[in-house]
C-alpha positions as CSV (number, residue, x, y, z in Angstrom):
1,M,-226.0,0.7,107.0
2,D,-228.0,1.2,103.4
3,W,-225.7,3.5,102.2
4,I,-222.8,1.0,102.6
5,L,-224.5,-1.3,100.9
6,I,-225.7,0.9,98.1
7,L,-222.0,2.4,97.8
8,E,-220.7,-0.9,97.4
9,L,-223.2,-2.3,94.4
10,L,-222.5,1.1,92.7
11,Y,-218.7,-0.1,93.0
12,L,-219.9,-3.4,91.5
13,I,-221.6,-2.4,89.1
14,F,-218.7,0.3,87.9
15,I,-215.9,-2.0,88.4
16,I,-217.8,-5.0,86.0
17,S,-218.5,-2.2,83.5
18,V,-214.9,-1.3,83.2
19,C,-213.7,-5.1,83.0
20,L,-216.4,-5.7,80.3
21,R,-215.0,-2.2,78.6
22,I,-211.1,-3.4,78.9
23,I,-212.4,-6.8,76.8
24,F,-214.0,-5.6,74.7
25,D,-211.3,-2.6,73.7
26,T,-208.3,-4.3,74.5
27,D,-206.9,-7.3,71.7
28,N,-203.8,-8.1,73.3
29,V,-205.0,-11.7,75.7
30,S,-201.9,-10.9,77.6
31,K,-202.6,-7.2,78.2
32,T,-206.6,-7.3,78.6
33,L,-205.7,-10.1,81.9
34,G,-203.2,-7.4,82.9
35,Y,-205.8,-4.6,83.2
36,L,-208.0,-6.9,84.5
37,L,-205.8,-8.4,87.3
38,V,-204.7,-4.5,88.0
39,V,-208.4,-3.1,88.2
40,I,-210.1,-6.0,91.0
41,F,-207.2,-6.5,92.7
42,L,-206.1,-2.7,93.4
43,P,-209.3,-0.9,94.1
44,I,-209.7,2.7,92.6
45,I,-205.7,2.6,91.7
46,G,-206.3,0.0,89.2
47,V,-209.3,2.0,87.1
48,F,-207.4,5.1,87.5
49,I,-204.3,2.9,86.2
50,Y,-206.3,1.7,83.2
51,F,-207.8,4.7,81.9
52,S,-204.8,6.6,82.4
53,F,-203.0,3.9,80.1
54,G,-204.5,0.9,78.5
55,V,-207.2,2.9,76.7
56,N,-206.8,1.5,73.2
57,Y,-206.0,4.5,70.8
58,R,-205.6,2.7,67.7
59,K,-209.2,2.1,67.8
60,N,-209.3,5.5,68.6
61,K,-207.1,7.6,66.6
62,L,-205.3,10.3,68.5
63,Y,-204.8,12.1,65.2
64,T,-205.3,11.2,61.5
65,K,-202.1,10.4,59.6
66,K,-202.7,12.8,56.3
67,I,-200.5,15.3,55.2
68,T,-202.5,17.3,53.0
69,K,-206.7,17.4,53.5
70,D,-207.3,18.0,50.0
71,K,-209.0,14.4,48.6
72,K,-207.8,14.8,45.4
73,Q,-204.1,15.3,46.2
74,Q,-204.4,12.3,48.6
75,K,-205.2,10.2,45.1
76,L,-202.4,11.6,43.2
77,I,-199.7,11.7,46.1
78,I,-201.2,7.3,46.7
79,A,-201.1,6.7,42.3
80,K,-197.6,8.2,42.9
81,L,-196.8,5.8,45.6
82,N,-198.1,2.7,44.1
83,E,-196.2,3.2,41.0
84,Y,-192.9,3.9,42.6
85,N,-193.1,1.2,45.0
86,T,-194.7,-1.6,42.0
87,Q,-190.8,-0.6,40.4
88,N,-188.6,-1.0,43.0
89,E,-190.7,-4.2,44.3
90,K,-189.0,-6.0,41.0
91,L,-185.8,-5.1,42.4
92,L,-186.1,-7.4,45.4
93,E,-188.5,-10.2,43.7
94,T,-185.7,-12.3,42.3
95,N,-183.2,-11.9,44.8
96,S,-184.3,-11.6,48.3
97,N,-186.1,-13.7,51.1
98,F,-187.3,-10.2,52.4
99,S,-190.1,-9.4,49.6
100,R,-192.9,-10.4,51.4
101,L,-191.8,-7.7,54.2
102,A,-191.2,-5.0,51.8
103,K,-194.8,-5.4,50.2
104,M,-196.2,-5.7,53.5
105,L,-195.0,-2.5,54.5
106,Y,-196.8,-0.8,52.2
107,Q,-199.8,-2.2,52.3
108,T,-199.5,-1.3,56.2
109,D,-198.2,2.0,56.1
110,R,-198.6,3.3,52.4
111,S,-194.0,3.3,52.7
112,P,-193.0,2.7,49.2
113,L,-189.5,0.7,48.8
114,T,-187.2,3.4,47.4
115,C,-184.0,3.4,45.4
116,N,-180.8,5.0,44.8
117,N,-180.2,5.5,48.9
118,S,-176.9,5.9,50.2
119,V,-176.4,4.8,53.5
120,E,-174.1,5.8,56.6
121,L,-174.0,3.7,59.4
122,L,-173.0,6.2,62.7
123,I,-171.7,4.3,66.1
124,N,-172.5,6.4,69.1
125,G,-172.6,10.1,70.0
126,E,-168.9,10.2,68.6
127,E,-170.1,9.9,65.1
128,K,-173.6,10.8,65.0
129,F,-173.4,14.6,66.3
130,P,-170.3,16.1,63.9
131,A,-171.9,14.6,60.9
132,V,-175.7,16.1,62.1
133,I,-173.8,19.6,62.8
134,Q,-171.6,19.2,59.4
135,E,-175.1,18.5,57.6
136,L,-177.0,21.2,59.4
137,K,-174.5,24.1,58.8
138,K,-175.2,22.8,55.1
139,A,-179.4,23.7,54.7
140,K,-180.0,26.0,52.4
141,N,-183.9,25.3,52.1
142,H,-185.1,23.6,55.4
143,I,-184.3,21.9,58.6
144,H,-187.0,19.9,60.5
145,I,-185.8,18.2,63.6
146,E,-188.4,15.7,66.0
147,Y,-187.0,14.4,69.1
148,Y,-187.9,12.8,72.0
149,I,-185.2,13.7,74.3
150,Y,-183.2,17.0,73.7
151,E,-181.2,18.4,76.1
152,D,-180.0,21.8,77.6
153,D,-176.3,20.5,77.9
154,D,-172.9,20.8,75.4
155,I,-174.2,19.6,72.2
156,G,-178.1,20.8,72.7
157,K,-176.4,24.0,72.4
158,K,-174.7,23.6,69.7
159,I,-176.9,22.6,68.0
160,E,-179.5,25.0,69.3
161,E,-176.8,27.8,67.7
162,I,-176.7,26.5,64.1
163,L,-180.6,26.4,64.0
164,I,-181.1,29.6,65.4
165,S,-178.3,31.0,62.9
166,K,-179.7,29.4,59.8
167,A,-183.6,30.4,61.0
168,Q,-181.9,34.3,61.2
169,A,-180.4,33.4,57.4
170,G,-183.8,33.0,55.9
171,V,-184.0,28.8,56.2
172,E,-187.2,27.8,57.8
173,V,-186.4,25.6,61.2
174,R,-189.1,23.4,62.5
175,F,-188.7,21.7,66.1
176,I,-190.8,19.2,67.6
177,Y,-189.6,18.0,71.3
178,D,-191.5,15.5,73.3
179,D,-193.2,17.5,76.0
180,F,-192.2,14.7,78.4
181,G,-188.9,13.5,77.5
182,S,-187.8,17.0,76.5
183,S,-189.5,18.3,79.3
184,S,-186.3,19.6,80.7
185,I,-186.0,22.3,78.2
186,R,-189.3,24.3,77.9
187,K,-188.9,27.4,80.2
188,H,-185.0,28.1,78.9
189,L,-184.4,26.6,75.2
190,V,-187.3,26.3,73.7
191,K,-187.8,29.8,74.2
192,R,-184.4,30.5,72.8
193,L,-185.2,28.8,69.5
194,L,-188.9,30.7,69.3
195,K,-186.7,34.5,70.0
196,G,-184.2,33.7,66.9
197,G,-186.9,32.3,64.8
198,V,-186.9,29.0,64.7
199,R,-190.6,27.2,64.3
200,A,-190.7,25.1,67.9
201,Y,-194.4,22.7,69.4
202,P,-194.0,19.9,71.9
203,F,-195.9,16.9,70.7
204,Y,-199.0,16.1,72.5
205,K,-198.5,18.9,75.5
206,I,-198.5,17.4,78.8
207,K,-201.6,19.0,81.1
208,L,-202.3,18.5,84.3
209,I,-205.7,16.7,84.4
210,P,-205.1,14.0,81.3
211,L,-201.5,13.4,82.8
212,A,-201.5,10.0,83.4
213,N,-202.2,9.5,79.5
214,R,-200.2,11.6,77.6
215,I,-197.4,10.5,79.4
216,N,-197.8,6.9,78.0
217,Y,-198.7,8.1,74.6
218,R,-195.3,9.9,73.6
219,N,-193.2,10.1,70.4
220,H,-190.4,8.5,70.5
221,R,-188.9,9.3,67.0
222,K,-185.6,10.9,66.8
223,I,-185.6,12.2,63.2
224,I,-184.0,15.0,61.3
225,V,-184.8,15.9,57.3
226,I,-182.3,18.6,55.7
227,D,-183.7,20.2,52.3
228,G,-185.4,16.8,51.8
229,L,-182.1,15.2,50.9
230,T,-180.3,13.9,54.2
231,S,-182.0,12.5,57.1
232,F,-180.8,11.1,60.6
233,V,-182.9,8.1,62.2
234,G,-181.8,6.0,64.5
235,G,-181.6,5.6,68.4
236,I,-179.3,8.5,69.9
237,N,-181.0,11.7,71.1
238,I,-179.3,15.1,71.8
239,S,-177.9,15.0,74.8
240,D,-173.9,14.8,76.2
241,K,-174.9,11.5,78.0
242,Y,-174.9,9.7,74.5
243,S,-171.5,10.9,73.6
244,N,-168.8,8.8,75.3
245,A,-165.9,11.8,74.4
246,T,-168.3,14.1,76.3
247,I,-165.4,14.8,79.7
248,G,-167.5,13.3,82.9
249,N,-169.5,10.9,81.7
250,K,-169.5,7.7,84.2
251,L,-171.8,5.0,81.7
252,Y,-170.1,4.0,78.6
253,W,-172.9,4.2,76.2
254,R,-173.7,2.3,73.0
255,D,-176.2,3.0,70.3
256,T,-176.4,3.4,66.6
257,H,-178.1,5.8,63.9
258,L,-178.2,6.3,60.3
259,K,-177.4,9.1,57.6
260,L,-179.8,8.4,54.8
261,K,-179.6,10.1,51.3
262,G,-182.2,10.1,48.7
263,P,-185.2,9.5,48.1
264,I,-185.8,7.4,51.6
265,T,-185.8,11.5,53.6
266,T,-188.9,11.7,51.1
267,L,-190.6,9.1,53.5
268,L,-189.1,10.2,56.9
269,Q,-190.3,14.1,55.7
270,R,-193.6,12.2,55.4
271,T,-193.5,11.4,58.9
272,F,-192.5,14.6,60.3
273,I,-194.9,16.9,58.3
274,A,-197.7,14.7,59.3
275,D,-196.3,14.6,63.1
276,W,-196.2,18.9,62.6
277,N,-199.8,19.0,61.5
278,F,-200.9,17.6,64.6
279,C,-198.8,19.5,67.1
280,S,-199.0,22.8,65.5
281,S,-202.0,22.8,64.3
282,E,-200.7,23.7,60.9
283,T,-201.1,22.8,57.6
284,L,-198.0,22.9,55.4
285,P,-198.2,23.0,52.0
286,I,-197.0,19.9,49.6
287,E,-193.8,21.6,48.0
288,A,-191.2,20.6,45.6
289,G,-188.8,22.0,48.3
290,Y,-190.1,19.4,51.1
291,F,-190.7,16.6,48.6
292,P,-188.1,16.4,45.9
293,A,-190.1,14.7,43.3
294,F,-188.5,10.6,43.3
295,D,-187.8,10.4,39.7
296,S,-186.1,14.0,39.6
297,L,-183.4,12.7,41.8
298,P,-180.3,12.0,40.4
299,P,-178.4,8.7,41.7
300,I,-176.8,9.1,45.6
301,G,-176.2,5.4,46.4
302,D,-177.9,2.3,45.5
303,K,-179.3,1.2,49.0
304,L,-183.2,-0.2,48.6
305,V,-184.5,1.6,51.9
306,Q,-188.1,1.7,53.2
307,I,-189.6,3.4,56.2
308,A,-191.5,1.5,58.9
309,A,-193.3,4.3,61.1
310,S,-196.3,3.4,63.5
311,G,-197.7,4.1,67.1
312,P,-201.4,5.2,68.0
313,D,-202.2,6.8,65.0
314,S,-201.5,3.5,62.9
315,D,-203.8,1.2,61.5
316,H,-201.7,-2.0,62.4
317,P,-198.7,-2.1,64.5
318,T,-196.5,-2.0,61.4
319,I,-192.6,-1.8,63.0
320,Y,-194.2,-5.1,65.2
321,Y,-195.3,-6.9,62.3
322,S,-192.3,-5.9,60.6
323,I,-190.1,-7.6,63.4
324,V,-191.9,-10.8,63.0
325,E,-192.1,-10.9,59.1
326,A,-187.8,-10.5,59.0
327,I,-187.3,-13.2,61.9
328,L,-189.6,-15.5,60.1
329,S,-188.5,-15.0,56.5
330,A,-184.4,-15.5,57.8
331,K,-182.9,-18.5,56.8
332,K,-179.8,-18.4,58.2
333,E,-179.4,-16.0,61.1
334,V,-180.7,-13.2,63.1
335,F,-179.1,-10.7,65.3
336,L,-181.3,-8.4,67.7
337,T,-180.0,-5.7,70.0
338,S,-182.5,-4.2,72.2
339,P,-182.0,-2.4,75.3
340,Y,-186.0,-3.4,76.5
341,F,-186.9,-6.9,76.3
342,I,-190.8,-7.8,76.5
343,P,-191.7,-9.2,73.3
344,G,-195.1,-10.5,73.8
345,E,-196.2,-13.8,72.5
346,T,-195.6,-13.5,69.0
347,I,-192.5,-12.1,69.2
348,M,-191.6,-15.0,71.2
349,D,-193.0,-18.0,69.0
350,A,-191.2,-16.7,66.4
351,L,-187.8,-16.4,68.2
352,I,-188.2,-19.8,69.3
353,M,-189.9,-21.0,65.7
354,A,-187.0,-19.9,63.9
355,S,-184.5,-21.1,66.1
356,L,-185.6,-24.7,66.2
357,S,-185.8,-24.9,62.5
358,G,-182.3,-23.8,62.5
359,V,-181.8,-20.4,62.3
360,K,-179.0,-19.0,64.2
361,I,-180.5,-16.0,66.9
362,K,-178.6,-14.1,69.0
363,L,-179.8,-11.5,71.0
364,L,-177.6,-9.0,72.8
365,L,-179.2,-7.1,75.8
366,P,-178.3,-4.7,78.8
367,G,-176.0,-6.2,81.5
368,I,-176.4,-2.7,83.0
369,S,-180.1,-1.6,82.8
370,D,-181.4,1.6,83.9
371,S,-185.0,0.0,84.6
372,F,-185.0,-2.8,87.5
373,F,-188.7,-3.6,86.9
374,V,-188.5,-4.0,82.7
375,N,-185.5,-5.4,83.7
376,A,-187.0,-8.9,86.1
377,A,-189.6,-8.8,83.2
378,S,-187.3,-9.1,80.7
379,R,-185.2,-12.1,82.2
380,S,-188.5,-13.9,82.7
381,Y,-188.3,-15.0,79.1
382,F,-185.0,-16.2,79.2
383,K,-185.9,-19.6,80.1
384,N,-187.9,-20.8,76.9
385,L,-185.8,-19.0,74.4
386,L,-182.4,-20.4,76.2
387,Q,-184.4,-24.0,76.1
388,A,-185.4,-23.5,72.4
389,G,-181.5,-22.7,71.5
390,V,-181.6,-19.1,71.4
391,E,-177.8,-17.4,72.1
392,I,-178.6,-14.6,74.9
393,Y,-175.6,-11.9,75.8
394,L,-175.7,-9.3,78.6
395,Y,-173.9,-6.2,77.5
396,Q,-171.5,-5.4,80.1
397,K,-169.3,-2.7,78.9
398,G,-171.9,0.2,79.6
399,F,-175.3,0.5,78.7
400,V,-176.4,-0.6,74.7
401,H,-179.2,1.5,74.0
402,A,-179.0,0.3,70.0
403,K,-182.1,-1.1,69.1
404,T,-181.2,-3.0,65.5
405,L,-181.5,-6.3,63.2
406,V,-179.9,-8.1,61.1
407,A,-181.1,-10.9,59.5
408,D,-178.6,-13.3,56.9
409,R,-176.5,-10.3,56.6
410,C,-178.5,-8.5,53.6
411,L,-181.6,-7.2,55.8
412,S,-180.8,-4.2,58.6
413,I,-183.6,-2.5,60.8
414,V,-181.9,0.4,62.9
415,G,-184.1,3.0,64.4
416,T,-186.2,4.0,67.9
417,A,-188.5,1.1,68.6
418,N,-187.5,-1.2,71.3
419,L,-188.8,-4.6,71.4
420,D,-191.8,-4.4,74.2
421,Y,-195.1,-3.1,74.6
422,R,-194.7,0.7,74.6
423,S,-192.8,0.5,71.4
424,F,-195.0,-1.8,69.8
425,D,-198.7,-0.5,71.1
426,L,-198.0,2.4,72.8
427,N,-195.2,5.0,71.5
428,F,-194.8,7.1,67.8
429,E,-192.0,5.0,66.7
430,V,-189.9,5.1,63.0
431,N,-187.3,2.3,61.7
432,A,-185.4,2.1,58.4
433,V,-185.4,-0.9,56.5
434,I,-182.5,-2.0,54.4
435,Y,-182.2,-4.4,51.9
436,D,-178.4,-4.6,51.6
437,E,-175.4,-6.7,51.9
438,E,-173.2,-4.3,52.4
439,M,-174.9,-2.5,55.0
440,G,-176.1,-6.0,56.4
441,E,-172.2,-6.9,56.8
442,K,-171.1,-3.8,58.3
443,L,-174.1,-4.5,61.0
444,A,-173.2,-7.6,61.5
445,Q,-169.9,-7.0,62.2
446,V,-171.0,-4.0,64.6
447,F,-173.1,-6.8,66.3
448,E,-170.3,-9.1,66.7
449,Q,-167.5,-6.7,67.8
450,D,-170.5,-5.8,70.7
451,L,-170.6,-9.4,71.7
452,L,-166.6,-8.9,72.9
453,D,-168.1,-6.8,75.5
454,A,-171.2,-8.9,76.7
455,K,-171.5,-12.2,78.8
456,I,-173.1,-14.8,77.1
457,V,-176.2,-16.6,79.4
458,D,-175.7,-20.1,80.0
459,L,-178.9,-22.2,80.6
460,D,-177.9,-24.3,83.2
461,R,-176.3,-21.4,85.4
462,W,-179.6,-19.8,84.3
463,L,-182.1,-22.5,86.3
464,K,-180.2,-22.8,89.3
465,R,-180.7,-19.5,90.3
466,P,-182.7,-18.6,93.7
467,K,-186.2,-19.6,93.0
468,M,-187.6,-16.0,95.1
469,K,-185.3,-14.5,92.2
470,Q,-187.1,-16.4,89.6
471,L,-190.2,-16.0,91.0
472,L,-190.5,-12.3,91.3
473,E,-189.3,-11.7,87.9
474,K,-192.7,-14.0,86.7
475,T,-194.6,-11.8,89.2
476,I,-193.2,-8.7,87.1
477,R,-194.2,-10.4,84.1
478,L,-197.5,-10.4,85.0
479,I,-197.5,-6.5,85.0
480,S,-195.2,-6.4,81.7
481,P,-198.0,-4.8,79.7
482,L,-198.2,-1.9,81.9
483,L,-194.6,-1.0,82.2
């Protein structure tokens, strides 16, 4: 009996210690309460869940996001970025409601506003994959490719063949794959790439002992950089299921991607090289071949573009801040599309405040979801949004996987980040931010076309749903920081 009492006291001390760590380590109130509930009411299992998923890596960064260790060179790079950013910010200050957003992105992530870019909107895999293949075949110096999901299927093999062919022709080819999202390619496709001369590394390799933590902090980015001049970013992974032209695909997949040319590619290059230096334990030299100088490139287009990249390596949740700022800066309308919607208190408040102040807010979310729990948690937010006048549409044609925002038809955000805790806090993400009326109008038209395949949520009918269903959604919402 004495041993049982001692064990109980030791367990109590242990639980109190874990609870104190959660309180000190977790800044978000809802996340803190969520983890406290799990630890207290799920003995042992709750502690395992917290240490697997809840450790704050923004305070204890996974790696330092520097592309060079040379302090003198770092100062020169920052000075160059300061000069370039200041010059381009003036282009926004006089004619845009979103100049504060541009300034914030530079302050939080040293991401300058770039000019003279071309931007091409790519809808679904049917448009993205041919464009990617065409540009990869043109590569002369290097190809850098980084994906959360890369599959060994038809499109995966086609791109693999090009990568190997280019590597054997003397082009530097570097490939980063997420060790969880692309786990199916480790045994065969990656070995073929390595044998063919492609340099390939997994991001944050999954090991048996720290398995859960490493599953949690994943690289969700989708980046291709070709010769430092052309790049791709967006929501579409390398998989046949993203193309509705693939024979046998039963589910229609709706997604959005971008093809970029110009100085903006340099910023995606910086993100790739920081990730490469981390997962390969190498340091790529800062050469003109990787970073064409901003001032030496001839104008390729007229688009102003920035990159918002953040993750457990960031001082600030840059992408999260950028979404909030975009919503609050809008004067007329905001169109948001996301496959996963667990917004948290700040984005909820921003959406409600904007709607109540007369800004038209429209949300496009999945009617068909691939996650029951995320879907249920998402729906627990609908009531307050609908009561504030936010319009919510559920996509019916298939699964909407696009991650986009359009504000006042002059600001567009397209990238990899969902509107949920995982994208804002736990995963490595990247978005392109475009300050341009032509692109804003195009993306707004695409959004409105998608609404034709969606069903609007009616407030009165929503409130009349069974109470047990509403209770289930609100209960699952309690653990939404863990989803």
